[in-house]
DRENDO-1510 file (C-alpha; in Angstrom, 1 decimal, always signed):
<recs>
REC; n; res; u; v; w
REC; 1; MET; +16.3; +21.8; +14.7 .
REC; 2; ARG; +17.6; +22.0; +11.2 .
REC; 3; GLN; +21.3; +21.6; +10.8 .
REC; 4; VAL; +22.7; +23.8; +8.0 .
REC; 5; SER; +26.3; +23.5; +6.7 .
REC; 6; THR; +28.1; +26.9; +7.0 .
REC; 7; VAL; +31.0; +28.5; +5.1 .
REC; 8; ARG; +34.0; +30.0; +6.8 .
REC; 9; PRO; +33.0; +33.6; +7.8 .
REC; 10; LEU; +33.8; +35.6; +4.7 .
REC; 11; GLY; +35.2; +38.6; +6.7 .
REC; 12; GLU; +38.1; +36.5; +7.8 .
REC; 13; ALA; +39.5; +36.3; +4.3 .
REC; 14; LEU; +38.0; +39.2; +2.4 .
REC; 15; PRO; +38.1; +43.0; +3.1 .
REC; 16; LYS; +34.7; +44.5; +3.8 .
REC; 17; GLU; +35.4; +47.2; +1.2 .
REC; 18; LEU; +35.2; +44.5; -1.5 .
REC; 19; ALA; +31.4; +44.4; -1.0 .
REC; 20; THR; +31.1; +48.0; -2.1 .
REC; 21; LEU; +33.0; +47.3; -5.3 .
REC; 22; ILE; +31.1; +44.1; -6.2 .
REC; 23; ARG; +27.5; +45.2; -5.4 .
REC; 24; PRO; +27.0; +47.3; -8.6 .
REC; 25; GLN; +27.9; +44.3; -10.7 .
REC; 26; LEU; +25.1; +42.1; -9.3 .
REC; 27; PRO; +22.2; +43.0; -11.6 .
REC; 28; ALA; +24.1; +42.1; -14.8 .
REC; 29; LEU; +25.5; +39.0; -13.1 .
REC; 30; ALA; +22.1; +37.8; -12.0 .
REC; 31; GLU; +20.7; +38.3; -15.5 .
REC; 32; ASP; +23.6; +36.3; -17.1 .
REC; 33; ILE; +23.2; +33.5; -14.6 .
REC; 34; ILE; +19.4; +33.2; -15.1 .
REC; 35; HIS; +19.8; +33.3; -18.9 .
REC; 36; THR; +22.6; +30.7; -18.9 .
REC; 37; ILE; +20.7; +28.3; -16.7 .
REC; 38; ARG; +17.5; +28.5; -18.8 .
REC; 39; ALA; +19.5; +28.1; -22.0 .
REC; 40; THR; +21.4; +25.1; -20.7 .
REC; 41; ILE; +18.7; +23.2; -18.7 .
REC; 42; PRO; +15.4; +22.9; -20.8 .
REC; 43; GLU; +13.4; +22.0; -17.7 .
REC; 44; TYR; +14.1; +25.5; -16.3 .
REC; 45; ALA; +13.2; +27.3; -19.6 .
REC; 46; ARG; +9.7; +28.3; -18.4 .
REC; 47; PRO; +8.1; +31.7; -18.5 .
REC; 48; MET; +9.7; +33.9; -15.9 .
REC; 49; ASP; +6.4; +35.4; -14.9 .
REC; 50; GLY; +5.2; +32.0; -13.6 .
REC; 51; CYS; +5.7; +30.7; -10.1 .
REC; 52; TYR; +8.7; +28.5; -11.1 .
REC; 53; GLY; +10.4; +31.3; -13.0 .
REC; 54; GLN; +9.9; +33.7; -10.1 .
REC; 55; ALA; +11.4; +31.1; -7.7 .
REC; 56; ILE; +14.5; +30.8; -9.8 .
REC; 57; LYS; +14.8; +34.6; -10.1 .
REC; 58; LEU; +14.4; +35.1; -6.4 .
REC; 59; GLY; +16.9; +32.4; -5.7 .
REC; 60; VAL; +19.6; +33.8; -7.9 .
REC; 61; ASN; +19.2; +37.5; -6.8 .
REC; 62; GLN; +19.0; +36.6; -3.1 .
REC; 63; ALA; +22.1; +34.3; -3.4 .
REC; 64; LEU; +24.2; +37.1; -4.9 .
REC; 65; ALA; +22.9; +39.8; -2.5 .
REC; 66; GLN; +23.5; +37.6; +0.5 .
REC; 67; PHE; +27.0; +36.7; -0.6 .
REC; 68; VAL; +27.9; +40.3; -0.8 .
REC; 69; ASP; +26.2; +41.1; +2.4 .
REC; 70; ARG; +28.4; +38.5; +4.2 .
REC; 71; ILE; +31.5; +40.1; +2.8 .
REC; 72; ALA; +30.3; +43.4; +4.2 .
REC; 73; ASP; +29.3; +41.8; +7.5 .
REC; 74; PRO; +30.1; +38.2; +8.2 .
REC; 75; ASN; +27.5; +38.1; +11.0 .
REC; 76; THR; +24.6; +38.8; +8.6 .
REC; 77; PRO; +21.6; +36.6; +9.7 .
REC; 78; ARG; +21.0; +33.6; +7.4 .
REC; 79; ASP; +17.8; +31.9; +8.6 .
REC; 80; ALA; +15.4; +34.0; +6.5 .
REC; 81; SER; +17.3; +33.6; +3.2 .
REC; 82; ALA; +18.0; +29.9; +3.9 .
REC; 83; GLU; +14.3; +29.1; +3.5 .
REC; 84; VAL; +14.5; +30.2; -0.1 .
REC; 85; TYR; +16.9; +27.4; -1.0 .
REC; 86; ARG; +15.1; +24.8; +1.0 .
REC; 87; GLN; +12.0; +25.8; -1.0 .
REC; 88; LEU; +13.9; +25.3; -4.3 .
REC; 89; GLY; +14.6; +21.8; -3.1 .
REC; 90; ARG; +10.9; +21.3; -2.3 .
REC; 91; LEU; +9.9; +22.5; -5.7 .
REC; 92; GLU; +12.2; +19.8; -7.3 .
REC; 93; ALA; +10.6; +17.1; -5.2 .
REC; 94; SER; +7.1; +18.3; -6.0 .
REC; 95; GLU; +7.9; +18.2; -9.7 .
REC; 96; GLY; +9.0; +14.5; -9.3 .
REC; 97; ARG; +12.6; +15.2; -10.4 .
REC; 98; SER; +15.9; +14.3; -8.8 .
REC; 99; LEU; +18.2; +17.0; -7.4 .
REC; 100; ASP; +20.5; +16.6; -10.4 .
REC; 101; LEU; +19.1; +19.6; -12.3 .
REC; 102; LEU; +19.2; +21.9; -9.4 .
REC; 103; GLN; +22.7; +20.9; -8.5 .
REC; 104; ALA; +23.7; +21.5; -12.2 .
REC; 105; ALA; +22.1; +25.0; -11.9 .
REC; 106; TYR; +24.2; +25.8; -8.9 .
REC; 107; ARG; +27.3; +24.7; -10.8 .
REC; 108; ILE; +26.4; +26.8; -13.8 .
REC; 109; GLY; +25.7; +29.8; -11.6 .
REC; 110; THR; +29.1; +29.4; -9.9 .
REC; 111; ARG; +30.9; +29.2; -13.3 .
REC; 112; VAL; +29.2; +32.3; -14.7 .
REC; 113; ALA; +30.0; +34.2; -11.5 .
REC; 114; TRP; +33.6; +33.2; -11.7 .
REC; 115; ARG; +33.8; +34.5; -15.3 .
REC; 116; HIS; +32.4; +37.8; -14.2 .
REC; 117; MET; +34.9; +37.9; -11.3 .
REC; 118; ILE; +37.8; +37.4; -13.8 .
REC; 119; ARG; +36.5; +40.3; -16.0 .
REC; 120; PHE; +36.0; +42.4; -12.8 .
REC; 121; ARG; +39.6; +41.8; -11.7 .
REC; 122; GLN; +40.9; +42.8; -15.1 .
REC; 123; ARG; +39.0; +46.1; -14.8 .
REC; 124; SER; +39.7; +46.8; -11.1 .
REC; 125; GLY; +43.3; +45.4; -10.8 .
REC; 126; LEU; +42.5; +43.3; -7.7 .
REC; 127; PRO; +45.5; +41.3; -6.3 .
REC; 128; THR; +45.6; +37.7; -7.5 .
REC; 129; GLN; +45.6; +36.4; -3.9 .
REC; 130; LEU; +42.4; +38.2; -3.1 .
REC; 131; MET; +40.8; +36.8; -6.2 .
REC; 132; TRP; +41.7; +33.3; -5.2 .
REC; 133; ALA; +40.1; +33.9; -1.7 .
REC; 134; LEU; +37.0; +35.3; -3.4 .
REC; 135; GLY; +36.7; +32.3; -5.6 .
REC; 136; GLU; +37.1; +29.9; -2.7 .
REC; 137; ALA; +34.4; +31.7; -0.7 .
REC; 138; ALA; +32.1; +31.6; -3.7 .
REC; 139; LEU; +32.5; +27.8; -4.1 .
REC; 140; ALA; +31.9; +27.2; -0.4 .
REC; 141; TYR; +28.9; +29.4; -0.5 .
REC; 142; ALA; +27.4; +27.5; -3.4 .
REC; 143; ASP; +27.9; +24.2; -1.4 .
REC; 144; GLU; +26.0; +25.8; +1.5 .
REC; 145; LEU; +23.1; +26.7; -0.8 .
REC; 146; ALA; +23.1; +23.2; -2.3 .
REC; 147; ALA; +23.0; +21.6; +1.1 .
REC; 148; LEU; +19.9; +23.7; +2.0 .
REC; 149; SER; +18.2; +22.5; -1.1 .
REC; 150; VAL; +19.0; +18.9; -0.3 .
REC; 151; GLU; +17.4; +19.5; +3.1 .
REC; 152; GLY; +14.3; +21.0; +1.6 .
REC; 153; TYR; +14.1; +18.2; -1.0 .
REC; 154; ALA; +14.3; +15.5; +1.7 .
REC; 155; ASP; +11.7; +17.3; +3.7 .
REC; 156; MET; +9.2; +17.4; +0.8 .
REC; 157; GLN; +9.8; +13.8; -0.1 .
REC; 158; ALA; +9.0; +12.7; +3.5 .
REC; 159; ARG; +5.9; +14.9; +3.6 .
REC; 160; THR; +4.8; +13.7; +0.2 .
REC; 161; ALA; +5.3; +10.0; +1.1 .
REC; 162; SER; +3.3; +10.5; +4.3 .
REC; 163; THR; +0.5; +12.3; +2.5 .
REC; 164; VAL; +0.3; +9.7; -0.2 .
REC; 165; GLU; +0.3; +6.9; +2.4 .
REC; 166; ARG; -2.7; +8.6; +4.2 .
REC; 167; ARG; -4.5; +8.9; +0.9 .
REC; 168; ARG; -3.9; +5.3; +0.0 .
REC; 169; ARG; -5.3; +4.1; +3.4 .
REC; 170; ARG; -8.3; +6.4; +2.9 .
REC; 171; LEU; -8.8; +4.9; -0.6 .
REC; 172; LEU; -8.6; +1.4; +0.8 .
REC; 173; ARG; -11.3; +2.2; +3.4 .
REC; 174; LEU; -13.4; +3.9; +0.8 .
REC; 175; LEU; -13.2; +0.8; -1.4 .
REC; 176; LEU; -14.2; -1.5; +1.5 .
REC; 177; ALA; -17.1; +0.7; +2.7 .
REC; 178; PRO; -20.1; -1.6; +3.1 .
REC; 179; THR; -22.4; +1.1; +1.7 .
REC; 180; GLY; -20.8; +0.7; -1.7 .
REC; 181; THR; -18.7; +3.2; -3.7 .
REC; 182; SER; -19.1; +4.5; -7.3 .
REC; 183; ARG; -16.2; +4.2; -9.7 .
REC; 184; GLN; -16.2; +8.0; -10.0 .
REC; 185; GLU; -15.6; +8.4; -6.3 .
REC; 186; ILE; -12.8; +5.9; -6.4 .
REC; 187; ALA; -11.2; +7.6; -9.4 .
REC; 188; GLU; -11.2; +11.0; -7.7 .
REC; 189; LEU; -9.1; +9.6; -4.8 .
REC; 190; ALA; -7.0; +7.1; -6.8 .
REC; 191; GLY; -5.1; +9.8; -8.7 .
REC; 192; PRO; -3.8; +11.7; -5.6 .
REC; 193; ALA; -3.1; +8.3; -4.0 .
REC; 194; ARG; -0.9; +7.4; -7.0 .
REC; 195; TRP; -2.9; +4.2; -7.6 .
REC; 196; PRO; -3.7; +3.3; -11.2 .
REC; 197; LEU; -7.4; +2.5; -11.2 .
REC; 198; PRO; -7.8; -1.2; -12.2 .
REC; 199; GLU; -10.8; -3.0; -13.6 .
REC; 200; GLN; -10.7; -5.8; -11.1 .
REC; 201; VAL; -9.3; -6.4; -7.6 .
REC; 202; CYS; -9.4; -9.0; -4.9 .
REC; 203; VAL; -9.2; -8.3; -1.1 .
REC; 204; ILE; -6.9; -10.2; +1.2 .
REC; 205; VAL; -7.7; -10.3; +4.9 .
REC; 206; LEU; -4.9; -11.4; +7.2 .
REC; 207; ASP; -5.0; -13.8; +10.1 .
REC; 208; ARG; -2.2; -13.8; +12.7 .
REC; 209; LEU; -0.2; -17.0; +12.9 .
REC; 210; PRO; +1.1; -18.1; +16.3 .
REC; 211; GLU; +4.7; -18.0; +17.2 .
REC; 212; VAL; +5.8; -16.0; +14.2 .
REC; 213; GLU; +6.6; -12.3; +14.5 .
REC; 214; PRO; +4.8; -10.3; +11.7 .
REC; 215; ALA; +6.6; -7.8; +9.5 .
REC; 216; ILE; +6.2; -4.2; +10.6 .
REC; 217; SER; +6.9; -2.6; +7.2 .
REC; 218; PRO; +6.4; -5.3; +4.6 .
REC; 219; ALA; +8.1; -4.7; +1.2 .
REC; 220; LEU; +5.0; -5.1; -1.0 .
REC; 221; PRO; +4.6; -4.1; -4.7 .
REC; 222; GLU; +3.6; -0.4; -4.9 .
REC; 223; GLU; +0.3; -1.1; -6.6 .
REC; 224; VAL; -0.9; -3.1; -3.5 .
REC; 225; LEU; -3.0; -1.1; -1.1 .
REC; 226; ILE; -2.4; -2.2; +2.5 .
REC; 227; ASP; -3.6; -1.3; +6.0 .
REC; 228; LEU; -2.0; -3.1; +8.9 .
REC; 229; GLU; -2.9; -0.5; +11.5 .
REC; 230; GLY; -6.6; -1.0; +11.7 .
REC; 231; GLY; -8.5; -3.7; +13.6 .
REC; 232; ASP; -9.0; -5.7; +10.4 .
REC; 233; PRO; -5.6; -5.8; +8.6 .
REC; 234; CYS; -6.1; -6.3; +4.9 .
REC; 235; LEU; -4.7; -5.7; +1.4 .
REC; 236; ILE; -6.2; -4.9; -2.0 .
REC; 237; VAL; -4.5; -6.4; -5.0 .
REC; 238; PRO; -5.3; -4.9; -8.4 .
REC; 239; GLU; -5.7; -6.9; -11.5 .
REC; 240; PRO; -5.1; -10.3; -9.9 .
REC; 241; SER; -5.3; -12.2; -13.2 .
REC; 242; GLY; -3.0; -15.0; -12.2 .
REC; 243; GLN; -1.7; -16.9; -9.2 .
REC; 244; HIS; +1.9; -15.6; -9.4 .
REC; 245; TRP; +1.2; -12.4; -7.5 .
REC; 246; TRP; +0.4; -13.9; -4.1 .
REC; 247; THR; +3.8; -15.6; -3.6 .
REC; 248; PRO; +5.8; -12.4; -3.2 .
REC; 249; VAL; +2.9; -11.0; -1.1 .
REC; 250; GLU; +3.0; -14.0; +1.2 .
REC; 251; HIS; +6.8; -13.8; +1.5 .
REC; 252; ALA; +6.6; -10.2; +2.5 .
REC; 253; LEU; +4.1; -11.0; +5.2 .
REC; 254; PRO; +5.6; -13.6; +7.6 .
REC; 255; GLY; +3.5; -14.1; +10.6 .
REC; 256; TRP; +0.2; -13.8; +8.7 .
REC; 257; ARG; -2.2; -16.3; +7.0 .
REC; 258; LEU; -3.5; -14.8; +3.7 .
REC; 259; VAL; -7.2; -15.3; +3.1 .
REC; 260; ILE; -7.8; -14.3; -0.5 .
REC; 261; GLY; -11.3; -13.0; -1.5 .
REC; 262; PRO; -12.9; -13.5; -4.9 .
REC; 263; VAL; -11.8; -11.4; -7.9 .
REC; 264; VAL; -14.5; -8.7; -8.4 .
REC; 265; PRO; -14.9; -5.4; -10.3 .
REC; 266; THR; -13.1; -2.6; -8.4 .
REC; 267; SER; -16.4; -1.0; -7.2 .
REC; 268; ASP; -17.4; -4.3; -5.6 .
REC; 269; ALA; -14.2; -4.6; -3.5 .
REC; 270; ALA; -16.4; -4.6; -0.3 .
REC; 271; LYS; -18.0; -7.9; -1.5 .
REC; 272; SER; -14.6; -9.6; -1.9 .
REC; 273; HIS; -13.7; -8.2; +1.5 .
REC; 274; ARG; -16.8; -9.7; +3.2 .
REC; 275; GLN; -16.3; -13.1; +1.7 .
REC; 276; ALA; -12.6; -13.2; +2.8 .
REC; 277; GLN; -13.7; -12.2; +6.3 .
REC; 278; VAL; -16.2; -15.1; +6.4 .
REC; 279; ALA; -13.6; -17.5; +5.1 .
REC; 280; ARG; -11.2; -16.3; +7.9 .
REC; 281; GLU; -13.9; -16.9; +10.5 .
REC; 282; LEU; -14.5; -20.4; +9.1 .
REC; 283; VAL; -10.8; -21.2; +9.2 .
REC; 284; GLN; -10.7; -20.1; +12.8 .
REC; 285; ARG; -13.7; -22.5; +13.5 .
REC; 286; ASN; -12.0; -25.3; +11.6 .
REC; 287; ALA; -14.8; -25.4; +9.0 .
REC; 288; ILE; -12.1; -24.6; +6.3 .
REC; 289; GLU; -8.7; -26.1; +6.4 .
REC; 290; ALA; -6.1; -23.8; +8.0 .
REC; 291; SER; -3.7; -23.6; +5.1 .
REC; 292; SER; -2.0; -20.5; +3.7 .
REC; 293; PRO; -3.0; -18.9; +1.6 .
REC; 294; VAL; -6.7; -19.7; +1.7 .
REC; 295; HIS; -8.5; -19.0; -1.6 .
REC; 296; CYS; -12.2; -18.3; -1.3 .
REC; 297; SER; -12.5; -19.6; -4.8 .
REC; 298; ASP; -11.7; -23.1; -3.5 .
REC; 299; HIS; -14.5; -23.0; -0.9 .
REC; 300; LEU; -17.4; -21.4; -2.7 .
REC; 301; SER; -20.0; -24.0; -1.7 .
REC; 302; THR; -18.9; -23.8; +1.9 .
REC; 303; LEU; -19.1; -20.0; +1.9 .
REC; 304; TRP; -22.5; -20.1; +0.2 .
REC; 305; LEU; -23.9; -22.6; +2.7 .
REC; 306; LEU; -22.7; -20.6; +5.7 .
REC; 307; THR; -23.1; -17.0; +4.5 .
REC; 308; ASP; -26.4; -16.7; +6.3 .
REC; 309; GLU; -26.2; -18.9; +9.4 .
REC; 310; PHE; -29.6; -18.1; +10.6 .
REC; 311; LEU; -31.2; -19.5; +7.4 .
REC; 312; VAL; -28.9; -22.5; +7.6 .
REC; 313; GLU; -30.0; -23.2; +11.1 .
REC; 314; GLN; -33.7; -22.9; +10.1 .
REC; 315; LEU; -33.1; -25.3; +7.2 .
REC; 316; ILE; -31.2; -27.8; +9.4 .
REC; 317; ARG; -34.0; -27.6; +12.0 .
REC; 318; LYS; -36.7; -28.2; +9.5 .
REC; 319; ARG; -35.2; -30.9; +7.3 .
REC; 320; LEU; -33.3; -32.8; +10.0 .
REC; 321; ALA; -36.1; -32.7; +12.6 .
REC; 322; PRO; -36.7; -36.5; +12.3 .
REC; 323; LEU; -33.1; -37.1; +13.7 .
REC; 324; GLN; -33.5; -34.9; +16.7 .
REC; 325; PRO; -35.0; -37.5; +19.1 .
REC; 326; LEU; -32.1; -39.8; +18.5 .
REC; 327; THR; -28.9; -40.0; +20.6 .
REC; 328; ASP; -25.9; -38.0; +19.3 .
REC; 329; LYS; -24.3; -41.2; +18.1 .
REC; 330; GLN; -27.4; -42.4; +16.2 .
REC; 331; HIS; -27.9; -38.8; +14.8 .
REC; 332; LYS; -24.4; -38.8; +13.4 .
REC; 333; ARG; -24.5; -42.3; +12.0 .
REC; 334; LEU; -27.8; -41.9; +10.2 .
REC; 335; GLY; -26.9; -38.4; +9.0 .
REC; 336; GLU; -23.6; -39.6; +7.4 .
REC; 337; THR; -25.4; -42.5; +5.8 .
REC; 338; LEU; -28.2; -40.4; +4.4 .
REC; 339; LEU; -25.7; -37.8; +3.0 .
REC; 340; ALA; -23.7; -40.6; +1.4 .
REC; 341; TRP; -26.8; -41.9; -0.3 .
REC; 342; LEU; -27.9; -38.5; -1.4 .
REC; 343; GLU; -24.5; -37.7; -2.9 .
REC; 344; THR; -24.0; -41.1; -4.7 .
REC; 345; ARG; -27.6; -42.5; -5.0 .
REC; 346; GLY; -25.6; -45.8; -5.0 .
REC; 347; GLY; -26.3; -49.2; -3.5 .
REC; 348; ALA; -25.3; -50.5; -0.1 .
REC; 349; PRO; -21.8; -51.7; -1.2 .
REC; 350; GLU; -20.8; -48.3; -2.7 .
REC; 351; ILE; -22.0; -46.4; +0.3 .
REC; 352; ALA; -20.4; -49.0; +2.7 .
REC; 353; ALA; -17.0; -48.5; +0.9 .
REC; 354; ARG; -17.4; -44.7; +1.3 .
REC; 355; LEU; -18.2; -44.9; +5.0 .
REC; 356; ARG; -15.9; -47.8; +5.6 .
REC; 357; VAL; -18.6; -50.0; +7.2 .
REC; 358; HIS; -20.2; -53.3; +6.3 .
REC; 359; PRO; -22.9; -53.2; +3.5 .
REC; 360; GLN; -25.3; -54.9; +5.9 .
REC; 361; THR; -24.8; -51.9; +8.3 .
REC; 362; VAL; -25.8; -49.6; +5.5 .
REC; 363; ARG; -28.9; -51.5; +4.7 .
REC; 364; TYR; -29.9; -51.5; +8.4 .
REC; 365; ARG; -29.3; -47.7; +8.7 .
REC; 366; MET; -31.2; -46.9; +5.4 .
REC; 367; ARG; -34.3; -48.8; +6.7 .
REC; 368; GLN; -34.1; -46.5; +9.7 .
REC; 369; VAL; -33.7; -43.5; +7.4 .
REC; 370; GLU; -36.7; -44.5; +5.3 .
REC; 371; GLY; -38.8; -44.9; +8.4 .
REC; 372; LEU; -37.8; -41.4; +9.7 .
REC; 373; PHE; -37.9; -39.4; +6.4 .
REC; 374; GLY; -40.5; -41.3; +4.3 .
REC; 375; ASP; -41.8; -39.4; +1.3 .
REC; 376; GLN; -39.0; -36.7; +1.6 .
REC; 377; LEU; -36.6; -39.2; +0.1 .
REC; 378; ARG; -38.8; -39.4; -3.1 .
REC; 379; ASP; -39.3; -35.7; -3.6 .
REC; 380; PRO; -36.5; -33.9; -5.6 .
REC; 381; ASP; -36.8; -30.6; -3.8 .
REC; 382; SER; -36.8; -32.3; -0.4 .
REC; 383; ARG; -33.8; -34.4; -1.3 .
REC; 384; PHE; -31.9; -31.2; -2.4 .
REC; 385; GLU; -32.7; -29.4; +0.9 .
REC; 386; LEU; -31.8; -32.5; +2.9 .
REC; 387; GLU; -28.4; -32.7; +1.2 .
REC; 388; VAL; -27.8; -29.0; +1.8 .
REC; 389; ALA; -28.9; -29.3; +5.4 .
REC; 390; LEU; -26.6; -32.3; +6.0 .
REC; 391; ARG; -23.6; -30.6; +4.4 .
REC; 392; ALA; -24.2; -27.4; +6.4 .
REC; 393; ALA; -24.6; -29.4; +9.6 .
REC; 394; SER; -21.3; -31.2; +8.9 .
REC; 395; LEU; -19.5; -27.8; +8.5 .
REC; 396; THR; -21.0; -26.4; +11.7 .
REC; 397; THR; -20.3; -29.5; +13.8 .
REC; 398; ALA; -17.0; -29.7; +15.7 .
REC; 399; PRO; -14.5; -31.9; +13.9 .
REC; 400; GLN; -13.8; -35.4; +15.0 .
REC; 401; GLU; -11.0; -35.6; +17.6 .
REC; 402; PRO; -7.9; -37.6; +16.6 .
REC; 403; GLY; -8.3; -41.2; +17.8 .
REC; 404; GLU; -12.1; -41.1; +17.9 .
REC; 405; GLU; -13.4; -44.3; +16.3 .
REC; 406; ARG; -16.0; -44.1; +13.6 .
REC; 407; ALA; -19.1; -46.1; +14.5 .
REC; 408; GLY; -19.6; -49.2; +12.4 .
</recs>
């Protein structure tokens, strides 16, 4: 239930007959207040036949009428009229302004009313003590109206923030839709979501770190789109032209590993998202080092090799078929030696230094390799596919356990 500040019942200090004397003065007073406010505050100098002008006119007239009604009957209901002043506060919030202007308008209205009271006393001969009581009641009443506007302002700010947040999450999901999104569709939602449409973005997917409590409401830059509520928590960073931006993002997200997708045109955000997802999966499988942040741009060849694992498996099966009859240890030794030869095309001493074995061991293994692969070692296309297959196989094989000795 809303809590509204209240003034002391006017009937306790003011005679009810005063309402009859004051009421005829209200039309001229209202006109003077509206004119002074519009002349003093340029933001309120709008055509009076518009919605905003009508709201100000209604607010002033109703405030004066209700003030006099309370003098006549201190128990006059307030709920219906209170909504008018809450709405004035909502209007200020919707215009993107602070409450300073509306508060100034209340002060101006009170000063104009007081001047009219002074002139009214001079004409009517009201006692000085009664005038002071009337002035005190007017000030307290203005405070009450201002409090109602503050309430409406806060209400609109909360509703606007919630609406914008929903639009931003919807925009993020639209950008990441696998079916693709046109720039026009993105632009139509970016405005209401208060997101300046960038030329480029990158997508960050998040991976929970053990034993660290993640932030519930991270303090991220306003231009970063974020969704921590879905099954795939992620962010979209606009215009990621340098490396400086991810440091504050990482600091704002304790408990998460950042896996940063490639920089792409905004309409291709889904592609950046997919590569970041693949990189996260490879981190979880130990195919990519589990650092933080993980930049996809540092692992492009790995991502390329393992993007389509079915095709990779087919290539491995085809090109490495000669190794299949061997024991696991022989398979591993000959595969490492062949890959080192393909990568360096060096002699036995160079390959031996790379593998940390004796050159004679390399010569012995290479004779076995030549016997197994034959003409494939002399064909450029076959050598390329062999190297790709061996690299991919090394990425999909479980890493060597600590303490496991390398065969010599």
